Backbone bond lengths (Angstrom), bond angles and torsions (degrees), N, CA, C in turn:
res aa  C-N    CA-C-N  psi(-1)  N-CA   C-N-CA  omega(-1)  CA-C   N-CA-C  phi
1 X - - - 1.449 - - 1.532 112.73 -
2 X 1.318 118.87 -14.14 1.458 120.10 -178.93 1.518 112.46 -57.50
3 X 1.342 118.72 -35.07 1.456 121.41 178.96 1.516 111.91 -63.39
4 X 1.322 117.17 -24.51 1.460 120.42 -179.98 1.517 112.24 -61.58
5 X 1.316 116.97 -28.96 1.457 119.34 -178.08 1.524 111.38 -61.62
6 X 1.321 117.24 -21.68 1.450 121.18 -179.05 1.517 112.81 -103.02
7 X 1.325 118.12 -18.86 1.451 121.75 -176.05 1.525 112.84 -126.55
8 X 1.272 117.74 9.93 1.462 120.81 -172.82 1.521 111.92 -67.67
9 X 1.325 113.61 139.84 1.447 122.40 167.41 1.512 106.02 -118.97
10 X 1.304 115.35 159.15 1.450 120.45 -178.31 1.513 109.98 -132.60
11 X 1.338 114.76 151.30 1.458 120.13 -179.97 1.520 109.16 -144.87
12 X 1.314 115.19 151.26 1.459 122.29 174.90 1.522 107.77 -103.65
13 X 1.320 116.51 133.98 1.458 122.06 177.93 1.535 109.12 -76.91
14 X 1.337 115.54 124.93 1.466 119.96 178.73 1.527 112.14 -115.36
15 X 1.344 116.05 -0.58 1.462 120.54 179.28 1.531 107.87 -157.82
16 X 1.307 117.20 127.31 1.471 120.56 177.46 1.527 111.58 -131.14
17 X 1.325 117.53 21.83 1.466 121.42 -170.50 1.524 114.23 -55.55
18 X 1.310 118.45 -34.40 1.464 120.52 180.00 1.525 113.48 -95.56
19 X 1.333 117.12 -5.71 1.471 121.40 -174.93 1.530 112.07 -139.02
20 X 1.315 119.22 50.42 1.471 119.74 -174.81 1.529 114.22 -63.88
21 X 1.320 118.45 -25.34 1.466 120.41 178.63 1.521 112.19 -82.44
22 X 1.326 116.86 -19.87 1.466 120.87 -174.84 1.520 113.97 -103.47
23 X 1.339 116.54 -24.43 1.455 120.91 -176.23 1.516 110.68 -129.12
24 X 1.332 115.81 138.14 1.461 121.40 175.35 1.522 108.65 -106.31
25 X 1.326 115.59 131.82 1.457 119.73 176.16 1.523 110.86 -58.63
26 X 1.318 115.72 140.19 1.465 124.55 173.80 1.528 113.71 69.73
27 X 1.319 118.17 8.13 1.451 121.40 177.89 1.524 109.94 -88.45
28 X 1.334 116.07 148.04 1.458 122.16 176.02 1.526 108.54 -85.63
29 X 1.332 115.26 131.14 1.466 121.83 178.65 1.519 110.59 -122.53
30 X 1.327 115.52 152.63 1.458 121.99 173.59 1.527 107.94 -82.81
31 X 1.326 115.82 134.29 1.460 122.90 177.73 1.521 107.87 -108.53
32 X 1.320 116.69 124.09 1.452 121.22 177.57 1.523 109.73 -91.91
33 X 1.317 116.61 146.46 1.456 121.41 179.25 1.522 110.02 -66.83
34 X 1.333 115.96 125.38 1.461 122.27 176.90 1.527 106.90 -156.87
35 X 1.325 115.76 91.00 1.468 120.91 -176.01 1.523 112.49 -63.23
36 X 1.329 117.69 -36.38 1.472 120.00 178.35 1.523 110.80 -63.08
37 X 1.331 116.30 -40.65 1.466 120.19 178.42 1.528 110.40 -63.52
38 X 1.324 116.95 -43.67 1.474 120.42 179.93 1.525 111.24 -61.05
39 X 1.331 115.81 -40.25 1.469 119.33 179.20 1.528 111.19 -61.87
40 X 1.328 116.13 -29.41 1.468 121.46 179.10 1.526 112.50 -89.77
41 X 1.348 117.65 2.42 1.460 121.18 179.12 1.513 114.22 85.23
42 X 1.333 116.31 21.15 1.469 121.04 -179.42 1.528 110.63 -119.38
43 X 1.316 114.61 165.10 1.463 122.69 170.97 1.518 108.50 -125.45
44 X 1.323 116.23 144.80 1.467 121.08 174.97 1.524 106.69 -92.10
45 X 1.339 115.59 109.74 1.461 123.77 -172.47 1.523 110.14 -112.97
46 X 1.334 116.48 138.07 1.463 120.95 169.55 1.524 105.74 -84.16
47 X 1.339 116.11 108.88 1.466 120.49 -171.50 1.526 112.66 -95.86
48 X 1.323 115.88 -163.66 1.467 121.81 -176.01 1.531 113.14 -62.03
49 X 1.322 117.41 -22.95 1.466 120.80 178.15 1.530 111.39 -80.17
50 X 1.349 115.91 -5.33 1.471 123.78 -175.45 1.518 112.36 66.34
51 X 1.332 115.51 19.85 1.459 123.24 172.75 1.524 106.89 -112.16
52 X 1.330 116.60 161.13 1.464 118.48 179.13 1.522 110.61 -100.04
53 X 1.327 114.47 136.66 1.462 123.03 179.97 1.519 108.55 -140.71
54 X 1.318 115.31 160.81 1.455 120.42 176.82 1.531 110.41 -87.17
55 X 1.327 114.24 135.58 1.461 121.86 176.34 1.526 108.17 -135.33
56 X 1.336 117.43 155.99 1.463 119.57 177.77 1.533 110.86 -58.82
57 X 1.319 116.32 132.12 1.464 120.93 -178.54 1.525 112.04 -60.70
58 X 1.331 116.83 -30.65 1.464 118.57 -177.96 1.531 112.97 -75.54
59 X 1.322 117.76 1.52 1.461 121.78 172.60 1.525 111.35 -85.56
60 X 1.353 116.59 -3.29 1.466 121.54 -173.43 1.518 110.95 -136.92
61 X 1.336 113.83 157.65 1.456 121.91 169.77 1.527 106.04 -122.39
62 X 1.338 115.91 123.77 1.463 120.99 177.33 1.529 108.17 -69.94
63 X 1.333 116.00 135.38 1.466 121.07 -178.55 1.530 109.68 -131.60
64 X 1.326 115.53 159.15 1.450 122.28 172.05 1.519 107.40 -105.95
65 X 1.315 115.40 138.40 1.461 120.98 -178.38 1.522 110.31 -122.87
66 X 1.317 117.49 148.96 1.461 119.93 171.88 1.535 109.52 -60.46
67 X 1.318 117.15 150.77 1.459 121.29 -176.54 1.524 112.33 -54.72
68 X 1.289 119.02 -39.91 1.472 121.20 -178.89 1.531 110.71 -62.99
69 X 1.330 117.66 -36.17 1.466 121.45 177.80 1.530 109.71 -73.83
70 X 1.320 117.24 -40.73 1.468 120.35 176.12 1.527 110.17 -56.15
71 X 1.314 116.21 -48.64 1.476 120.40 -179.33 1.517 111.09 -60.26
72 X 1.312 117.25 -38.82 1.453 121.75 179.97 1.524 111.13 -66.07
73 X 1.327 117.19 -44.11 1.465 121.46 178.88 1.519 110.06 -65.52
74 X 1.320 118.31 -44.63 1.451 121.79 -178.74 1.527 112.76 -66.73
75 X 1.307 117.23 -25.83 1.468 120.77 -179.29 1.516 112.60 -66.38
76 X 1.324 117.93 -23.46 1.463 119.78 -179.25 1.517 113.62 -99.85
77 X 1.339 116.78 -2.58 1.463 120.19 -179.58 1.523 109.52 -85.28
């Protein structure tokens, strides 16, 4: 996960209807780079299990965070 500190993207969950145990509404998640997933309309998200899985991209909004917030989010992943 150390490489994420340099390439991390973040997203807020805006829909968890099919994954209520894995995703929390309005929570910030780490998005891992996966171009194949994006082409298929998915994002690779580090979810509540602290593992990465594919979820529909339209369940999230990509956001930019100040570095101090990024570091805080990455510290718990």
